[in-house]
N, C-alpha and C positions, 0 to 999 in steps of 0.2 A: 351697481345697482345693489337696492337692497335686499335683504333677505327675502320677504315676501314677494316680491315683483319675479325675482330669480325663481323661486319656487314653481310659480304660473307658468312662467315664460316657458322652464324647460323639463315640465311637464306635459305642455301643448305639444312640444318636439316630438316625446317618446309616444306621445298618445298617437302620432302621424307616422310609426314607426321610423322614424329618424330624421337626418336631412342636415342640412346647414344654417346654423345660423348667425348673420354676419355682426350681429350688435353684441354677441356671446363672445364671438369670434371661437367658433366650435365647431364641430362637426360629431353627428351622431348616428352610427353604424350599427345595424343589427347583422348578428352574425350566429349561423345554427351549428348546434353540437350533438355528437352521438356517445353516449357516456357507454364505456367498454368496463367500465367498473359495476355494471348494474348486475354483475353474473354475484357477485357475494354478497346478494339482498336477501335477507329470509323471506322463504315460500316456498323453495324447493326441497325434496327429501332426500338428493344426495348431492354432497360438494366433493370438488377436486381441488387439492392444492398442487398446481404443478410445481411450484416451486421444493416441494418435499415429498411429492409422489404419494400423496395420502388421501385417502377418501375418507367423509365425515356422513353418516345415517342421521339425518336428523326428522325421522319418519315420526318417532315417538314424541319430540318438541312439535312438530307441526298439526299432531293428534292433538295434543292438549290444547292448544294456543285456540285450535277450530271450535273445540267443547267450550271455552272461557266464552268465547264471543258469542258461541250458539246460546250461551247459557243466560246473557242477556236478556231482559223481557222488552227490550224498545228495540227498535229497526235502526240496526249500527251500519247498514250498507250505503254508500260505499266505504264505509272506513273498517271494512272488514277485509277489502281487496287484499291480495297478498301484496308484499311491498314491489316483488320482484315483476307483478302483472301489469303496474301503472305505468304506461307507455309515455305521460308527460314528464316523467325524472330523467326519461332515457333517450328521448328526442326534444331538445327544449335549444331557446334561443336563448344570446347571453347580447351585451350592448358594449360598443368601446366608444367613446369620447376621446377626439381626437382636436387638437389647436389647430385653427384653419391658418394662420400664418407661421411660417418658418424664417430662419435666419436667413437662408438664402433661396433663390426661385428653384436652384435645381434639388434642394430638401424635399423629398417625397415621402422619406421614411423614419417616422419617429426615433429615437436610441433609448428611449426612458418609458416604463411602464410601473403603472402603480395598480395592483388590483385591490379594487374596493370590496371588503367582505362585511355582509349585514349581520343582524341580529335573530334572536330564535324567533319562530313561528310569524316571521314576515311574507307579506304575499304580494305588498307591491314596491317599486322601485322609488315611489314620490318622495320619501322622507331622505332618501340618499342624493337624488337626482342635485339638488344646489352642493351639494357638500363634493361629487364630482366635479361639477362645472369650477368652483375656485381652482379646486386641487389641479385642475388643467389650467388655468388662467394664470395661476401661480408659479408652478413648476416648469410651465411647456410641456410636461408628459402626456402620454396615453393614458386615459384611466379604462379597465374594465370592468365591468360590473358584472361578476361571474355569480350566479345562484348556487347556493349550498342546495345539496340533496333535500328533494321534498319544501322546497321552498319558493317563494316567486312564481314562476311560469312553470315550476317542477313539481308544485302541488295538486292534485287531482281538481279540476274547478268547482265541484260539488263541496268541497270544504271550505269554501269561500262563500257558498252560498248562505247568506244570512238568515233566510227565512226558514232553511232545514235545520241548520244546525242551531238555532234558538229553541226549536220543537226538540230537538235532542238535550241540549240543555238545559231545558225547563224539567222534561223527565229526569234527567239525571240528579237535578235538586234535588227533586223530589225523594227520590228512592234514596239519597242518600245527604239530608239534610245538613250533618256534621260539617259538609267541605266547604271551601271559601274559595273564593275567587272563579265560579263557574259562570261563561260566558259564551256566546255566540264567537266570538273570536277564538278563543283558544278550547274550544271543544273537542274538534277533530285532531288537534295536536294533543292533545291531554288524554282523550281516550287512547289512541295509539301509544304514547309512552307509557301510559297505566299499565296497559295490556301485557306490553313488551318491551322494557326498560333497553335491553340491549340496542334498539334501532335506531338510539343515539351512535352506538360505536358502528353498527353496519353504514349507515347514511353517511358518517364523518369519513370512514373508510372507502365508499364511494367516491365523495368528494375530492378527497387524499388523492384516487387516482386519475380523476378527471383533470385536476390540477396540474397533476403530472403530466398529463397529456396535454395540456393546454401549453405548458412550457415548452413541449418538446415541439412541437407544431411554430412556437413564435421562435426557437432556435433552428428551426427547419427554414424561416422566412415565408411561411406559408398563411400567415396572419396579414391581410391587406393593411397597407400602413405603417408596419411595424418593424422596426430593423431586427435583423437576426441577432445580433450583436446587442439588443437590449439591456440596460439594466433593470431588473423585476425586483419591486417595493410592495409593501402593502399599506394599505390604510383601512382598520379591523375595527369593527364594533362591536360589542357585545362576545355574543357566543364568537362571533368570527375573529374575536381577539386570540379566545381561548383556541379555536382551530388554527390561527396562525402561527403561535408559539409553539404547536404541535408539529406543526410543518417546518418550522426554523429549526427546533431540536433533532427531527430527524431526517433533514434536509437529504432528501433523495436525491440521488445520482449528482449530490452535490451542488444541486439548482440554485441554492440557496446561501452560497457561501458568501456571498456580499450584500443578501437582501436584508432592507431595513425594516422596521413594523414602526409606525404610528399607532398605538391603542387606546381608542376612543371608549370611556365606560366600559373596560375590559381589562382583563387582566388576572383573574384568580383561578383558583381551582373551583372544580366543579362543586366540591362541599361547600366552598366561601361564597358561595354565589346564592340568592334567594330570587328566582324568578316565577316568584308565585305572583300573579296579577293576572288581572282580568284580559289583558294582550297577551300574557306568555302564555302561562301553566296555570292549571289550578292545583289546589292543594293538593290532591291526591297525587297528580304526576309529578309533582316535585317531591313530595315526600317519597313516591316509589324508585325515583331515577338514585337519589341519596341511598337509598336502603339496599336497593340492588347491587351498585356499582359496589358499595361499602362491603356489604355482603360477600361478593365476589371476590374484590382485593383480599379479606382477608381468610378466604378458601382457595386461594390462588385459581379462582375462575374454574373451580369444578364442576358449577354448575351447568358451564357448555363446552363440552369439548371442543369444538370448533373454535370459540372464542379463545378459551385457553392455549389451544395451538398458537392463535397470531400472537397472544402477549407473551409466549414462550419462545417461539421461533421466527417470529416476523421482526428482523431489525428496522428499526422506522417507524411500523405500524404500532408495534406496542410501546413509543415513546405515549401514547393514548394514556396507558394507566398511570403515568407521575402527575399526570394533572386531574386527577379524579378524588384525590384526597390529600388534604395539605401534610399531615401527617404520614404518610406513607408514602417512601421512596422518596422522602425529603433530602438526603446528599445524594442522591442521584441527579434529583430534577434541579436541586441550586447549583451543584458543578455546571450542569447545562445551560442554567440559564446565566452562569457568571461568563461562560462562553461565547456567549451572544448578546451582552448587557452593553456594550456601545451600541449596538445595532437596533436596540429597542427602546422608544419611548412611549411614555403609557400618560395619557391625562384623563383621571377619572372626576367625577362631578362630587361635590363636598356631600351634597343633598338626597345621593344616589342612594337608596337602600335595599335595589339590586343587585348592583355588584359596589359595595362600600369601598371606599379610597385606602381604610386602614384595610381592609384584604387585599388590596391589589399591591399597596406597600410590603405587604408581608410576604405575597407569592412571590414577586417581580425584586424584590430588595433583600429578601429573608429576616429569618428572625432576630438575627444581630445586625440588619442593615446593612451591612457588609458588601452586598452585592452591587456594585456602580450603575445599576440599572437608572436611567432617568424617570423619575414618575413626579409630575406636577398638578397636583389637584387644582382644579377651577372650581369659581364660586360665581353663579349671574345672578343680577339682582332683578331677576322678575321670577314668578312661579315657574319650575320647569321639574321634572322627574327624568327616569332613564329613558322611559319611552320616548318621551317628547323633551329633548333637550334642549330645541328651539322652538321657540312661539309663534304662531300666524297671527296673533291676535295685533290689531292697530294699536293699542293703547300701550303695547309693550315693543314697538317697533323699533324705537332707538337703541333700546336695550339691548335687543336680542341682534341687531346687525353690529353693534360694537363686541357680542360676545362671540359671535359666527367669526368676524372678523379677528381676532385673537385668536382662537382656536385655528383656525385655516391659516393663518401666519406662521404658528407653530408646528403644523403637520409638514407646511411647504420646507422651513429651515432645517425641520430634520431631514425630509425625505431630499430635499435636494432639488435645485433647478440646474434646465439644459441651458 
């Protein structure tokens, strides 16, 4: 089936809430999830670290954030909502695609799982559905579509309300004429990250804990259709690759000792990515993120006592800092990269300006290109960009089909087939 037909057929299935598709040989199931990691999100005055029996008073920080939000001359609600109060981010659904046909009639549980991670500022799974289907078809493994915190169905519904976000974007542009790439699509995330850049860490940590819980559920045999001894691999795109590399290097509870990662359009440190786009972040948010974390790194995270505690005292979670700035913690990062190099493959796109191939090469292979990570840049013979790697236009149908098949063959070959 061609890419375009596959896109619309699987999109209809997820819209229906799941079910079987005999022609695609897949079954789509929806599962509910409760995030225990939400407890660490910004929004409280007092936090407690059970691991180190330590309290953190963030009353002053909360007051400053409230004043900054109140000082805006235009209406930002519900963008002013405290992170910890957003219910959609705590209680949500995720999807699993299973192959319908098994090697034997008695085989009901799949012994291979690929977790698919999406990009920054995504609200719908549409783009990723054909990818997931083809991975199921080519590998025979189940594919889990798991949303990163505050993305997909974990985001407040109003953030996807184009009309209200357009009004805020227009006022934001009028107030800040020097800013670029302001749009209704990226206004919510841009304002939230501009006001509080450390949200990138806390939401990432929440997702880190959520994934750890998901793996525990798999290992206890609590996920329908998946064997408790299943191998776990990643197919990750953009910021999802950034997150996946942290997971592999941190390796909580040894869950990812054998995990393979196929990184598509991703694999750089934060400062070597350029996410300023009408679909991702406006220029203010992009600059705020890099400025904040660069300053915090150089000052050993003294700007936030709680953040500094995680960076200094939490083994695993502090791997986050290795991926913030290319020139800082380079020796440690490259040693860890070398240790997982045989389990990582990256495919950047040559015309990608958000995640440039040269930066993927530098991050995953090192300055001297002596880390043996497989990095294989690709180029497609039709107009594409980071956000839209595959075209839905009829006139590029054959070229898109060829590019899509080539990429998925690479992914399936690396991630393995059951």
